[in-house]
NUPA-149104 format. One record per residue (C-alpha): residue number from 1; z, x negated, y negated. Coordinates in Angstrom, 3 decimals, decimal comma. Example, Ala and Ser with C-alpha at 12.3 -4.5 7.8 and 13.67 -1.06 7.14 Angstrom:
BEGIN
SITE|1|7,800|-12,300|4,500;
SITE|2|7,140|-13,670|1,060;
end
This chain:
BEGIN
SITE|1|-8,654|13,285|9,858;
SITE|2|-7,267|10,590|7,584;
SITE|3|-9,731|9,481|4,938;
SITE|4|-10,406|8,351|1,433;
SITE|5|-13,067|7,983|-1,177;
SITE|6|-12,945|4,811|-3,272;
SITE|7|-9,471|3,302|-3,593;
SITE|8|-7,701|-0,041|-3,383;
SITE|9|-5,944|-1,427|-0,325;
SITE|10|-2,628|-0,440|-1,873;
SITE|11|-3,709|3,202|-1,598;
SITE|12|-4,919|2,833|1,982;
SITE|13|-1,800|1,134|3,377;
SITE|14|0,343|4,336|3,470;
SITE|15|-2,522|6,185|5,192;
SITE|16|-2,390|3,572|7,968;
SITE|17|1,042|4,941|8,916;
SITE|18|-0,586|8,284|9,749;
SITE|19|-3,843|6,949|11,174;
SITE|20|-2,482|6,471|14,703;
SITE|21|-2,065|10,218|15,115;
SITE|22|-5,461|11,184|13,699;
SITE|23|-8,646|11,926|15,632;
SITE|24|-10,844|10,488|12,875;
SITE|25|-9,942|7,694|10,454;
SITE|26|-11,982|6,649|7,405;
SITE|27|-10,140|3,974|5,411;
SITE|28|-13,087|1,945|4,176;
SITE|29|-12,573|2,752|0,479;
SITE|30|-11,619|-0,829|-0,478;
SITE|31|-14,909|-2,088|0,991;
SITE|32|-16,801|-0,026|-1,584;
SITE|33|-15,105|-1,780|-4,535;
SITE|34|-16,568|-4,838|-6,207;
SITE|35|-13,039|-6,312|-6,203;
SITE|36|-9,876|-5,257|-4,346;
SITE|37|-6,250|-6,211|-4,876;
SITE|38|-5,237|-9,706|-3,759;
SITE|39|-3,929|-9,679|-0,191;
SITE|40|-5,522|-6,311|0,589;
SITE|41|-6,411|-4,814|3,944;
SITE|42|-8,146|-7,149|6,370;
SITE|43|-11,224|-5,612|8,025;
SITE|44|-12,724|-7,054|11,248;
SITE|45|-15,440|-4,940|12,885;
SITE|46|-13,770|-1,532|13,407;
SITE|47|-10,196|-2,855|13,180;
SITE|48|-8,001|-2,859|10,063;
SITE|49|-4,963|-5,124|9,650;
SITE|50|-1,998|-4,460|7,363;
SITE|51|-2,137|-5,939|3,872;
SITE|52|-0,138|-9,043|3,077;
SITE|53|2,992|-8,810|0,964;
SITE|54|1,026|-10,054|-2,057;
SITE|55|-0,830|-6,709|-2,121;
SITE|56|2,404|-5,056|-3,281;
SITE|57|3,084|-7,599|-6,030;
SITE|58|5,980|-9,942|-6,572;
SITE|59|9,346|-8,793|-5,161;
SITE|60|11,871|-7,821|-7,800;
SITE|61|15,634|-8,034|-7,733;
SITE|62|16,830|-4,597|-6,617;
SITE|63|20,234|-4,885|-8,328;
SITE|64|20,677|-2,215|-11,019;
SITE|65|21,259|-3,462|-14,545;
SITE|66|24,719|-2,687|-15,888;
end
């Protein structure tokens, strides 16, 4: 079983990687919040779509500072 209590879409996205191999999946935590992160998981009936890139925040330059 893959599940959660109350958490944002950012917390649920990694669980979606494991959900395909689980017998039971409960990732409705973001639906219990009064407000979720922008670009969060997209729920349609019993299907969940991946969050948009905006859920993770603005991309940063990955070059180390010298």
